[in-house]
C-alpha positions as CSV (number, residue, x, y, z in Angstrom):
1,M,0.0,0.0,0.0
2,Q,1.4,3.4,-0.9
3,L,2.1,6.0,1.8
4,R,1.4,9.7,2.3
5,N,2.4,11.6,5.5
6,I,0.7,14.9,6.1
7,A,0.2,17.3,9.0
8,I,-2.9,19.6,9.5
9,I,-1.7,23.0,10.6
10,A,-3.6,26.2,11.3
11,H,-4.3,29.0,13.8
12,V,-6.3,28.0,16.9
13,D,-10.0,27.4,16.3
14,H,-9.8,27.3,12.5
15,G,-11.1,23.7,12.3
16,K,-8.2,21.3,12.2
17,T,-9.6,18.7,14.6
18,T,-13.1,18.9,13.1
19,L,-11.6,18.2,9.6
20,V,-9.8,15.2,10.9
21,D,-13.1,13.9,12.3
22,A,-14.5,14.1,8.8
23,F,-11.4,12.3,7.4
24,L,-12.0,9.4,9.8
25,K,-15.7,9.1,9.0
26,Q,-15.4,9.3,5.2
27,S,-12.4,7.0,4.9
28,G,-14.1,4.2,6.7
29,A,-11.6,4.3,9.6
30,V,-14.6,4.7,11.9
31,R,-17.8,2.6,11.4
32,A,-20.7,4.6,10.0
33,N,-22.8,3.6,13.0
34,A,-20.1,4.0,15.6
35,R,-20.5,6.6,18.3
36,M,-17.8,9.2,17.9
37,D,-17.3,12.3,20.0
38,E,-16.9,15.7,18.3
39,C,-13.2,16.5,17.9
40,A,-12.4,12.9,18.7
41,M,-8.6,13.5,18.5
42,D,-8.8,15.9,21.5
43,S,-8.7,13.1,24.0
44,N,-7.1,15.0,26.8
45,D,-9.5,16.3,29.5
46,Q,-8.1,19.8,29.3
47,E,-8.4,19.8,25.5
48,R,-12.1,19.0,25.8
49,E,-12.7,21.6,28.5
50,R,-10.7,24.4,26.8
51,G,-11.8,23.5,23.3
52,I,-8.2,23.6,21.9
53,T,-5.6,21.0,20.8
54,I,-2.7,20.9,23.2
55,L,-0.8,17.8,22.1
56,A,0.0,16.7,18.6
57,K,-1.7,13.3,17.8
58,N,-1.4,10.8,15.0
59,T,-4.0,8.9,13.1
60,A,-4.1,7.1,9.8
61,V,-6.8,6.5,7.2
62,E,-6.9,4.3,4.1
63,W,-8.3,5.7,0.8
64,G,-8.1,4.4,-2.7
65,G,-5.2,2.1,-2.1
66,F,-3.2,4.7,-0.1
67,K,-2.5,4.8,3.6
68,I,-2.5,8.5,4.7
69,N,-0.8,9.2,8.1
70,I,-2.3,12.4,9.5
71,V,-0.9,14.5,12.3
72,D,-3.3,16.9,14.1
73,T,-1.2,19.8,15.5
74,P,-2.0,22.5,18.1
75,G,-3.1,25.9,16.9
76,H,-2.1,28.0,19.9
77,A,1.3,29.7,19.8
78,D,2.2,28.5,23.3
79,F,2.3,24.9,21.9
80,G,4.4,25.8,18.8
81,G,7.1,23.4,20.0
82,E,4.8,20.5,19.2
83,V,4.4,21.8,15.6
84,E,8.1,22.3,15.0
85,R,8.9,18.7,16.0
86,I,6.0,17.2,14.0
87,L,6.8,18.8,10.7
88,S,10.0,16.7,10.5
89,M,7.8,13.6,10.2
90,V,5.7,14.6,7.2
91,D,6.1,15.2,3.5
92,G,3.3,17.7,3.1
93,V,0.9,19.9,5.1
94,C,-2.7,21.0,4.8
95,L,-2.9,24.7,5.9
96,L,-6.4,25.6,7.1
97,V,-7.5,29.2,7.2
98,D,-10.8,30.6,8.5
99,A,-12.8,32.1,5.6
100,S,-13.7,35.1,7.8
101,E,-10.7,35.7,10.0
102,G,-8.1,35.1,7.4
103,P,-4.4,34.4,8.2
104,L,-3.5,35.1,11.8
105,P,-0.2,35.0,13.8
106,Q,-0.1,31.3,14.3
107,T,-0.9,30.8,10.6
108,K,2.3,32.8,9.8
109,F,4.3,30.8,12.3
110,V,3.4,27.3,11.2
111,L,3.5,28.3,7.5
112,S,7.0,29.7,7.9
113,K,8.2,26.5,9.6
114,A,6.7,24.4,6.8
115,L,8.1,26.5,4.0
116,G,11.5,26.5,5.7
117,L,11.5,22.7,5.5
118,G,10.7,22.8,1.8
119,L,7.2,21.4,2.1
120,R,4.6,22.4,-0.5
121,P,1.3,23.2,1.4
122,I,-2.2,22.4,0.3
123,V,-4.4,25.4,1.3
124,I,-7.9,24.8,2.6
125,V,-10.1,27.9,3.1
126,N,-12.4,26.5,5.8
127,K,-15.8,27.6,7.2
128,V,-17.0,29.1,4.0
129,D,-20.5,28.8,5.2
130,R,-20.0,31.6,7.8
131,S,-22.3,34.6,7.3
132,D,-19.2,36.9,7.3
133,A,-17.1,34.6,5.1
134,R,-14.9,36.3,2.4
135,A,-13.3,33.2,0.9
136,H,-11.8,34.8,-2.2
137,D,-10.3,37.8,-0.3
138,V,-8.8,35.4,2.2
139,H,-7.3,33.3,-0.6
140,T,-5.6,36.5,-1.9
141,E,-4.3,37.2,1.6
142,I,-2.9,33.7,1.9
143,F,-1.0,34.2,-1.4
144,D,0.4,37.5,-0.1
145,L,1.5,35.7,3.1
146,F,3.3,33.0,1.1
147,A,5.1,35.7,-0.9
148,N,6.1,37.7,2.2
149,L,7.5,34.5,3.8
150,G,9.8,34.0,0.8
151,A,8.0,30.9,-0.7
152,T,9.6,29.4,-3.8
153,D,7.8,29.4,-7.2
154,E,6.8,25.7,-6.5
155,Q,5.5,26.6,-3.1
156,L,3.5,29.6,-4.5
157,D,1.8,27.2,-6.9
158,F,-0.3,25.7,-4.1
159,P,-3.6,24.0,-4.7
160,T,-6.6,25.6,-3.0
161,L,-9.8,24.0,-1.8
162,F,-12.8,25.5,-0.1
163,A,-14.4,23.5,2.7
164,V,-16.7,23.2,5.6
165,G,-15.0,20.7,7.9
166,R,-18.0,20.3,10.2
167,E,-20.3,19.2,7.2
168,G,-17.5,17.1,5.7
169,W,-17.2,18.6,2.2
170,A,-14.5,20.3,0.1
171,V,-14.5,21.7,-3.4
172,R,-12.0,23.2,-5.8
173,D,-14.4,25.7,-7.3
174,L,-16.7,27.3,-4.8
175,E,-19.3,28.5,-7.3
176,K,-19.5,25.5,-9.7
177,D,-18.5,22.2,-7.9
178,E,-21.0,20.0,-6.0
179,R,-20.6,20.2,-2.3
180,K,-20.8,16.5,-1.5
181,D,-17.8,15.0,0.4
182,L,-14.0,15.2,0.9
183,T,-13.1,13.3,-2.2
184,P,-11.5,16.4,-3.9
185,L,-9.3,16.8,-0.8
186,F,-8.2,13.1,-0.7
187,E,-7.4,13.3,-4.5
188,T,-5.4,16.5,-3.9
189,I,-3.4,14.9,-1.1
190,V,-2.6,11.8,-3.1
191,K,-1.6,13.8,-6.1
192,H,0.2,16.7,-4.5
193,V,2.0,15.2,-1.5
194,P,5.1,13.3,-2.5
195,A,5.6,9.7,-1.3
196,P,8.2,9.4,1.5
197,A,11.7,8.4,0.5
198,R,12.0,4.7,1.2
199,D,15.5,3.1,1.5
200,L,14.6,-0.4,2.7
201,N,18.1,-1.8,2.4
202,A,19.8,0.7,4.8
203,P,20.0,-0.1,8.5
204,F,16.9,0.9,10.6
205,T,16.8,4.5,11.9
206,M,14.0,6.6,13.4
207,L,13.9,10.0,15.0
208,A,11.6,10.2,18.1
209,T,9.3,13.2,18.0
210,T,6.6,12.6,20.7
211,L,6.8,10.8,24.0
212,E,4.0,9.4,26.2
213,F,3.8,7.1,29.2
214,D,1.7,3.9,29.4
215,N,1.0,2.0,32.6
216,F,1.6,-1.4,30.8
217,L,4.2,-0.6,28.0
218,G,6.2,2.2,29.8
219,R,7.7,4.9,27.6
220,I,6.1,5.0,24.1
221,L,7.9,7.1,21.5
222,T,6.4,8.0,18.2
223,G,8.4,8.9,15.1
224,R,8.9,8.3,11.4
225,V,11.0,5.4,10.2
226,Q,13.7,7.1,8.1
227,T,15.5,4.1,6.7
228,G,15.3,0.3,6.8
229,I,12.8,-2.0,8.4
230,A,11.8,-2.2,12.1
231,K,10.8,-5.6,13.5
232,V,9.4,-6.6,16.8
233,N,12.2,-7.7,19.3
234,M,15.0,-6.5,17.0
235,P,18.0,-5.2,18.9
236,I,18.2,-1.4,18.8
237,K,20.2,1.4,20.4
238,V,19.5,5.0,21.2
239,L,21.8,7.9,20.2
240,N,21.4,11.4,21.5
241,R,21.9,14.5,19.4
242,E,25.7,14.4,19.9
243,G,25.9,10.7,18.8
244,K,26.5,9.3,22.3
245,V,24.9,5.9,23.0
246,L,22.2,6.4,25.7
247,E,21.0,2.8,26.0
248,T,20.6,-0.5,24.1
249,G,17.6,-2.8,24.2
250,R,14.9,-4.4,22.1
251,A,11.7,-3.1,20.4
252,T,9.2,-5.0,22.5
253,K,6.2,-3.5,20.8
254,L,5.6,-1.8,17.4
255,L,2.4,0.1,17.1
256,S,0.9,1.4,13.8
257,F,-2.0,3.9,13.6
258,R,-5.4,2.8,12.3
259,G,-8.1,5.4,12.8
260,L,-8.4,6.3,16.5
261,E,-6.5,3.2,17.6
262,R,-2.9,2.0,17.7
263,V,-2.6,-1.6,16.6
264,P,0.4,-3.9,17.1
265,V,2.4,-4.8,14.0
266,E,5.3,-7.2,13.4
267,T,7.2,-4.9,11.0
268,A,7.3,-1.3,9.8
269,E,9.1,0.1,6.7
270,A,10.8,3.3,6.0
271,G,8.4,6.2,5.5
272,D,5.8,4.9,8.0
273,I,4.9,6.6,11.2
274,I,5.0,4.2,14.2
275,A,5.1,4.1,18.0
276,L,7.8,2.0,19.7
277,A,8.0,0.7,23.2
278,G,10.7,-1.2,25.2
279,L,13.3,1.4,26.1
280,E,13.6,3.1,29.5
281,N,15.7,6.2,28.9
282,A,15.0,7.2,25.3
283,N,13.7,10.7,24.8
284,V,12.3,13.1,22.2
285,S,14.9,14.1,19.5
286,D,16.9,10.9,20.1
287,T,17.7,8.5,17.3
288,F,16.5,4.9,17.4
289,C,18.7,2.8,15.2
290,A,20.2,-0.6,14.4
291,P,23.4,-1.5,16.4
292,E,25.7,-0.7,13.4
293,V,24.5,2.9,13.0
294,T,26.8,5.5,14.6
295,T,25.5,8.8,13.3
296,P,22.3,10.3,14.7
297,I,19.5,11.9,12.6
298,K,19.8,15.6,12.8
299,A,17.0,17.1,15.0
300,R,15.6,20.5,14.2
301,P,16.3,23.1,16.9
302,I,13.3,24.4,18.9
303,D,12.7,28.1,19.4
304,P,13.9,29.1,22.9
305,P,11.4,29.7,25.8
306,T,10.5,33.4,26.5
307,L,8.7,33.2,29.9
308,A,9.6,31.6,33.2
309,M,7.8,31.0,36.5
310,T,9.0,29.7,39.9
311,F,7.4,26.5,41.1
312,S,7.9,26.1,44.8
313,V,6.7,23.9,47.7
314,N,3.4,25.1,49.2
315,D,4.3,26.6,52.6
316,S,0.9,28.2,53.5
317,P,-0.9,27.3,56.8
318,F,-3.3,25.1,54.7
319,A,-0.5,23.0,53.1
320,G,-1.3,19.3,52.9
321,L,-5.0,19.6,53.6
322,E,-6.1,19.1,50.0
323,G,-3.3,17.4,48.1
324,D,-1.0,14.4,48.7
325,K,2.0,15.3,46.6
326,L,3.8,18.1,48.5
327,T,7.6,17.5,48.7
328,T,10.4,19.0,46.7
329,R,11.4,15.5,45.4
330,M,7.9,14.8,44.1
331,I,7.6,18.2,42.3
332,A,11.1,17.8,40.8
333,A,10.4,14.3,39.5
334,R,7.1,15.5,37.9
335,L,8.7,18.5,36.3
336,H,11.6,16.6,34.8
337,R,9.2,14.0,33.4
338,E,7.3,16.9,31.7
339,A,10.5,18.3,30.3
340,E,11.4,14.9,28.7
341,G,8.2,14.8,26.6
342,N,7.9,18.6,26.0
343,V,11.1,20.0,24.6
344,A,9.7,23.6,24.6
345,I,9.8,23.5,28.5
346,K,13.1,23.9,30.4
347,I,13.6,23.1,34.1
348,S,16.4,24.4,36.3
349,E,17.1,24.8,40.0
350,S,16.1,28.1,41.5
351,N,18.2,30.1,43.9
352,Q,15.3,30.0,46.3
353,K,14.8,27.2,48.8
354,D,12.6,24.2,47.6
355,A,11.9,25.9,44.2
356,F,12.4,25.3,40.5
357,E,12.5,27.6,37.5
358,V,10.2,26.5,34.7
359,A,10.6,28.2,31.4
360,G,8.2,27.9,28.5
361,R,6.5,29.7,25.5
362,G,3.7,31.5,27.4
363,E,1.2,31.7,30.2
364,L,-1.2,29.2,28.7
365,Q,1.4,26.5,28.2
366,L,2.6,26.7,31.8
367,G,-1.0,27.0,33.0
368,V,-1.8,23.7,31.3
369,L,1.1,22.1,33.1
370,I,0.1,23.5,36.5
371,E,-3.5,22.4,35.9
372,N,-2.4,18.9,35.1
373,M,-0.3,18.8,38.3
374,R,-3.1,19.9,40.5
375,R,-5.4,17.3,39.1
376,E,-2.7,14.7,39.9
377,G,-2.8,15.7,43.6
378,F,0.1,18.3,43.7
379,E,0.2,21.4,45.9
380,L,2.3,24.2,44.6
381,S,3.1,27.9,45.0
382,I,3.5,29.7,41.7
383,S,5.3,33.1,41.1
384,R,4.4,35.8,38.7
385,P,5.6,35.1,35.2
386,R,8.7,37.0,34.1
387,V,10.3,37.2,30.7
388,L,13.7,35.8,29.8
389,F,16.1,38.5,28.7
390,Q,19.1,38.0,26.3
391,T,22.2,40.1,25.8
392,D,23.6,41.1,22.3
393,E,27.2,41.3,21.3
394,N,27.5,44.9,22.6
395,G,26.2,44.0,26.0
396,K,22.8,45.6,25.6
397,R,19.8,43.9,27.1
398,L,17.2,42.3,24.7
399,E,13.7,41.3,25.6
400,P,11.1,39.1,23.8
401,I,8.8,41.1,21.5
402,E,5.5,39.7,20.4
403,E,3.3,40.4,17.4
404,V,-0.2,41.1,18.6
405,V,-3.2,40.9,16.2
406,I,-6.3,42.4,17.7
407,D,-9.8,42.4,16.1
408,V,-12.3,44.8,17.8
409,D,-15.4,46.8,17.0
410,E,-14.5,50.3,15.9
411,Q,-15.9,52.0,19.1
412,H,-13.4,50.1,21.2
413,S,-10.3,50.7,19.1
414,G,-9.3,53.9,20.9
415,V,-9.1,52.4,24.4
416,V,-7.1,49.4,23.0
417,V,-4.6,51.7,21.3
418,E,-4.3,53.7,24.6
419,K,-3.8,50.6,26.8
420,M,-1.3,49.0,24.3
421,S,0.8,52.2,24.2
422,L,1.0,52.2,28.0
423,R,2.4,48.7,27.7
424,K,5.0,49.9,25.1
425,G,3.1,48.4,22.2
426,E,3.8,50.0,18.8
427,L,1.0,50.0,16.2
428,Q,2.2,48.5,12.9
429,E,-1.0,48.1,10.9
430,L,-4.6,49.2,11.0
431,K,-7.2,47.9,8.5
432,P,-10.8,46.6,8.3
433,A,-11.4,43.0,9.1
434,G,-14.3,40.7,8.4
435,G,-17.6,41.1,10.3
436,G,-17.3,44.9,10.6
437,K,-14.3,44.8,12.9
438,T,-11.1,46.7,12.8
439,R,-7.8,44.7,12.8
440,M,-4.8,46.3,14.6
441,V,-1.3,44.8,14.5
442,F,1.1,45.7,17.3
443,L,4.7,44.9,18.3
444,A,4.8,44.8,22.1
445,P,7.2,43.5,24.8
446,S,6.0,40.2,26.4
447,R,6.4,41.9,29.8
448,G,3.7,44.4,29.0
449,L,1.2,41.7,27.9
450,I,1.3,39.7,31.1
451,G,-2.1,40.1,32.7
452,Y,-3.5,42.3,29.9
453,H,-6.0,39.8,28.4
454,G,-8.6,40.1,31.1
455,E,-8.4,43.9,31.0
456,F,-8.7,43.7,27.2
457,L,-11.9,41.7,27.4
458,T,-13.4,44.2,29.9
459,D,-12.5,47.2,27.7
460,T,-14.0,45.5,24.6
461,R,-17.2,44.2,26.4
462,G,-16.0,40.7,25.6
463,T,-16.3,41.2,21.9
464,G,-12.5,41.7,21.1
465,V,-10.2,38.9,19.9
466,M,-6.5,39.1,20.7
467,N,-3.9,36.7,19.2
468,R,-0.2,36.8,20.1
469,L,2.9,35.3,18.7
470,F,6.6,35.6,19.5
471,H,8.2,37.9,16.9
472,S,11.9,38.5,17.9
473,F,14.2,39.7,20.6
474,G,14.4,43.5,20.6
475,P,16.0,46.3,22.6
476,Y,14.7,46.7,26.2
477,K,11.7,49.1,26.1
478,G,11.9,50.4,29.7
479,A,9.3,50.3,32.5
480,V,5.8,49.3,31.5
481,A,2.5,49.9,33.2
482,T,1.4,47.1,35.6
483,R,-1.6,46.5,38.0
484,R,-2.5,49.9,39.5
485,Q,-4.5,48.7,42.4
486,G,-3.3,47.3,45.7
487,V,-4.9,44.3,47.4
488,L,-6.8,43.5,50.6
489,I,-4.8,41.2,52.9
490,A,-6.3,39.1,55.6
491,T,-4.9,39.7,59.1
492,D,-6.1,36.5,60.7
493,T,-6.9,32.8,60.1
494,G,-10.4,31.4,60.1
495,E,-13.6,31.5,58.0
496,A,-14.8,34.7,56.3
497,N,-18.3,35.7,57.4
498,Q,-21.1,37.9,56.0
499,Y,-20.7,40.7,58.5
500,G,-16.9,41.0,58.0
501,L,-17.1,41.0,54.2
502,F,-20.1,43.4,54.2
503,H,-18.0,46.1,55.9
504,L,-15.2,45.7,53.3
505,I,-17.5,46.5,50.3
506,D,-16.3,50.1,50.1
507,R,-12.7,49.0,50.1
508,G,-12.9,47.2,46.8
509,P,-14.0,44.0,44.9
510,Q,-13.8,40.8,46.9
511,F,-12.3,37.5,45.9
512,V,-13.9,35.3,48.6
513,V,-17.5,34.5,49.8
514,P,-18.8,33.9,53.4
515,G,-17.6,30.5,54.7
516,T,-14.3,30.6,52.7
517,K,-11.3,29.5,54.8
518,I,-8.7,32.2,54.8
519,Y,-5.3,32.7,56.5
520,M,-3.2,35.6,57.6
521,G,-1.4,37.0,54.5
522,M,-4.0,35.7,52.0
523,I,-5.3,38.1,49.4
524,V,-9.1,38.4,49.8
525,G,-9.9,41.4,47.5
526,E,-8.6,44.3,45.5
527,H,-8.1,47.7,47.1
528,T,-9.7,50.7,45.3
529,R,-6.4,52.6,45.8
530,D,-2.8,51.8,44.8
531,N,-1.6,50.6,48.2
532,D,-2.2,47.3,50.0
533,L,-4.6,47.3,53.0
534,E,-4.7,44.9,56.0
535,V,-8.4,43.9,56.6
536,N,-10.3,41.5,58.8
537,P,-13.0,39.5,57.0
538,L,-13.5,37.4,60.2
539,K,-14.9,40.3,62.1
540,A,-18.1,39.3,63.8
541,K,-21.0,41.5,65.0
542,A,-20.8,42.4,68.7
543,L,-23.6,40.7,70.6
544,T,-25.8,42.7,73.1
545,N,-29.0,41.9,75.0
546,F,-30.7,45.0,73.5
547,R,-33.3,44.2,70.9
548,T,-35.1,46.6,68.6
549,V,-38.2,46.2,66.5
550,M,-36.0,46.9,63.5
551,K,-34.1,44.0,62.0
552,D,-30.5,44.0,61.1
553,D,-29.5,46.0,58.1
554,K,-29.8,43.8,55.1
555,Q,-26.3,42.7,54.2
556,D,-26.3,41.8,50.5
557,L,-22.8,41.2,49.1
558,P,-21.9,41.9,45.5
559,P,-20.7,38.8,43.6
560,P,-17.0,38.1,44.2
561,K,-14.4,38.1,41.5
562,I,-13.4,34.5,41.0
563,F,-10.1,33.8,39.1
564,S,-9.3,31.0,36.8
565,L,-5.7,29.6,37.1
566,E,-4.4,31.7,34.2
567,Q,-6.1,34.9,35.4
568,A,-4.7,34.4,38.9
569,I,-1.1,33.9,37.6
570,A,-1.5,37.0,35.4
571,Y,-3.0,39.1,38.2
572,I,-0.3,38.8,40.9
573,Q,2.7,41.0,41.4
574,D,6.3,40.1,42.2
575,D,5.7,40.0,45.9
576,E,2.7,37.7,45.6
577,L,2.1,34.0,44.9
578,V,-0.7,31.8,43.7
579,E,-1.3,28.8,45.9
580,V,-2.5,25.9,43.8
581,T,-4.1,22.7,45.3
582,P,-6.4,20.0,43.8
583,K,-9.4,21.9,45.2
584,S,-8.5,25.6,45.5
585,I,-6.7,28.5,43.9
586,R,-5.7,31.1,46.4
587,L,-3.8,34.4,46.1
588,R,-1.4,35.2,48.8
589,K,1.6,37.5,49.7
590,R,5.0,35.9,49.5
591,F,5.6,36.8,53.1
592,L,2.5,36.1,55.1
593,D,3.5,38.1,58.2
594,E,3.1,41.9,58.0
595,N,6.4,42.5,59.8
596,D,8.3,40.2,57.4
597,R,6.8,42.1,54.4
598,K,7.9,45.5,55.9
599,R,11.4,44.1,56.6
600,H,11.7,42.7,53.0
601,A,10.5,46.0,51.5
602,K,13.2,47.9,53.5
603,Q,15.9,45.5,52.3
604,M,14.8,45.9,48.7
605,A,14.7,49.7,49.0
606,A,18.2,49.7,50.5
607,A,19.5,47.4,47.8
608,G,18.1,49.3,44.9
């Protein structure tokens, strides 16, 4: 059976996973009467809850005598490391673009990676049934993007299809062709994507691109067989990027992809994408090979992390009440296991006690890691994100700059420009977008964007859309505006009550409700002024034996401001932490005692 290897790439929410669903159904990989969840490839709990793809996943379908290996990739910029690794496994890509939104930052990112590898994309203008669709204009914008990214003449001669992935049809001519099924897309893939190079006589080699753990099989690494033939129980060795032998062993299990399942096979030939089990220390970007091979397959470098947080042991008074994984050793083991499978994350020792520096691509990527850990029973304290600076050859400090594409209604454009300028954002482009919105493109330092998304949604009444992508390292921009308000800090430990919280209404929005367990140093609200304020939400009404006909004043409390994990991380300042447990997300001061905070503030003032 002939092979084709493709990846589906696009900006977040442009329809990749939904299109893969249609591939599976129409190829017969899934029975016509089988129950199949929407976005079946998004099997991770967080992927379903957030509605995004986080991990790249493999599937395979058979059509017309061809086996087509398909890789579904993440669309969010924070998970770009997954895309960079995956593209080395495939011979072609299907680039999906929303018929209304057009090319967005991640479209540019994934396309530039694909073009750099010499791949010739197939362009699919998806969601052409939208009321604000502008399919032909978007097609022109895509061509311009190819040209701007330096595509070759062969790459510029890309085939284009128009599709609605949810309904399972694609056509070459939007006005004339019958909208029936995905046959035109299958035909285009078979004709346009080259067959993989297959040297079956050379020794077996394979580059590992994804890693996962299985309770029965142990470490499972997925990759594309570059040369030779893999057989079950054959002796293999693992080489790292430098060519050093990491371990030797046997391939106890070979797994091939069939629809939504992995099925055991006895052999796999060059060009096929397989999963392999049986080795204990092999990692992503290592080369699996026959014993006689001495040169590793060259692995593509991954863009460096731009953001870091400190993960430390939870030392609050409530530590250990809700989780069972608390120690430095447990946290270290979990973080290093994550770094093995996710090469975009870097782990290092912190200069603080019982703490680790975790560097990644963005707040969402690290937020997903923290959420996974809390669901596994971990308790952690998380610091405010900070950017990772670099130094140029002249000794000048460089900071990460992001390209920010914002689509807003025209009446909100003024406040967005004002807020972005306070955060050192520079407006690069202003033009109309689909749906009556205005599109603005900024270059802004990553520092200035930390915590801005929630404020942006408030300013645009929830109608604005903001997309970010790492652009480059640029000169340091100077101080940027941060949170202007102080916080309300609890002075005692116990349960907040109605009376105590009611008398704090004038002080600012509250983060807790009556009955919430709080401790000294915990943040319970936001102050209306720019300074922190010590408050007592435990204050109870003084009891007397004097009764009146009048009842107590009605003590209605406004609804509290409840933070999600990412919102909490973006909200805190440098002297604050987020306490994360399996059941709770709490904001707190780094130093819980007021005297310790004052002492630390004096030391910082004296030092700087």
